[in-house]
N, C-alpha and C positions, 0 to 999 in steps of 0.2 A: 793648687794654684787658682787664684781668683781671676776670672776672665770676664770679658764684656758680656752683657746680657744676663748677668746673674748666674753664669755657668761656673762650675767648680771642676777643676781637672785633678784627678787623683793620680799621683805618681807621674813618672816620666819628666822630661824637660819641658818647661813652659814655653809656649810659642806666643809671647806677648807682641802686641802691636800697639800703635798709638790709640787705637779704638778701645783698648782695655782699661782706660781711665773710667772710673765710676765716681759720681759725685752725689751729694745730698746736702740739704740745709738743715742745720740743727739750731733749735731755739732753747737756750739755757733755762728759760722760764717754763719750758714744757719738757722736762727730762723724760727719757724713756724709763719706765718703771721696771723693777725686777720681777713684778708679779702683776696679774690683771686686777688684783684686789687693791683698793685704796687703803694703805696701811703705813704706819711708821715703824712697825716691828717686823722682824724676820720670823717666819714660822717655817717649820721643817717641810711642810707640804709644797713650798715653792720649788723645791728641787725636782718634784715629779709633775709639776704643773705643765699643762699643754702650752707650748711656746708660741702658738699662733697669734696670741695677743700682740706680740712684738713684731712678728713677721709682716703683719698688715700695716704697720706704721710707715709713713713716707720718709721718716728720718732714720730708718733702719735699712742697712744694706744686707741683702741675703744672697747667698750663692748656693746652688744645688748641683749635685752630680747626677748623672743618670742613675736609675736604680741599681744597687749593687746586688748581683744575682748569686754570688758565691759567698760562703761563710768566710770570715776573716777575723783576726784578733788585733785589737789596738793594744800595744804594750809600751810602757815607758812614757816619757814626756812628749807632749805635743807642742810644737813651736809655731809661731806666726810672725812674719815680718810684714809690717805695714809701712808703706811709703805714702806720706800724706802731705797735703798743703792745707793751710787753714788761715782764716782771717783773725783768729784768736791767738792767745798766748798760752792757753791750756785747754785740755779736753780729756774726757774719760773715754777710753776705748774698751768695748766689751766684745770679746770673741767667744762664740759658743759653737760647739760641735753638737749638732742635733740629728737624731734619727727620725726620719719622717716615715710613719707607718703606711703600709699600702692602703689604698682607698677601700678595700674590702675587708680590712681587719676587724675582728670582733673583740669585745671586752674579755678579759680573763674570767674564768668561772666565778670567782668571788666578787666580781663587779657586774655580772650580768643581771638584767632586770628580773625581779621575782614577781610572783602573783600579787604579793602585798604592794610592791611598787606600782604595779598596774592599777590596783584598786585605789591607791592614793594619788594616781595621776603623776607619779614621779617618772620623769623621762629616762629612757635608757641612755647609757653613756655611749657616745659616738666615737669609736676609736679609729675609723678610717681617716687618714690624713693627720692623725695625732702627731705632734712634734715633741719628741722626748729629748730632754736635755741629757747629754752624755758628759760633757765637760764644759766649763766656762772659766774665763779669766778676765779680770778688770785691770786695766793699766791707766793710771793718771799720767798724762804726757809729761808733766814737770818732774816725775820720778822715773822716767823711761830708762835712765841709766842705772837704776837700782839704788841710788844714793838718796835716802829719805831725809838726810840731814841738810843737804844742799840742793834744793829744787832748782831746776833749770827751765825757765819759760821757753816756749816755742817762739820762733821768729815768725811773726805774721807775714803772710804773703805767699 
């Protein structure tokens, strides 16, 4: 459950209050990119790209849970219910489930810096705080009912 202050509650019944509204301004002329690289093409590496590039934007809402200390498995479909108001008649909504690595995380062995990297001044990969994409879904508001033949605009306000 998304709560005020960017908090994410996992499980249980939500305890919403009037303070749990979160807002942001979106500028359609400055869309949030799917990758930190400027590109018109999709490349497979974007699926493993560190998501911090989006997390730092003022037009992206992010919610975090406390660190999860026990192993668990996600299985089946994940669902999200968004309750929104907007001044526009359409919007794209992207929901991502991201695993944030611990600050002291180290790169896997095949990504660790080698003697050759050091001699060529190639920096080591910093994995502490890495934001790994687990799942993502994009929904265009006018197709929110699943009918792609009859788009329904949002009512502004």
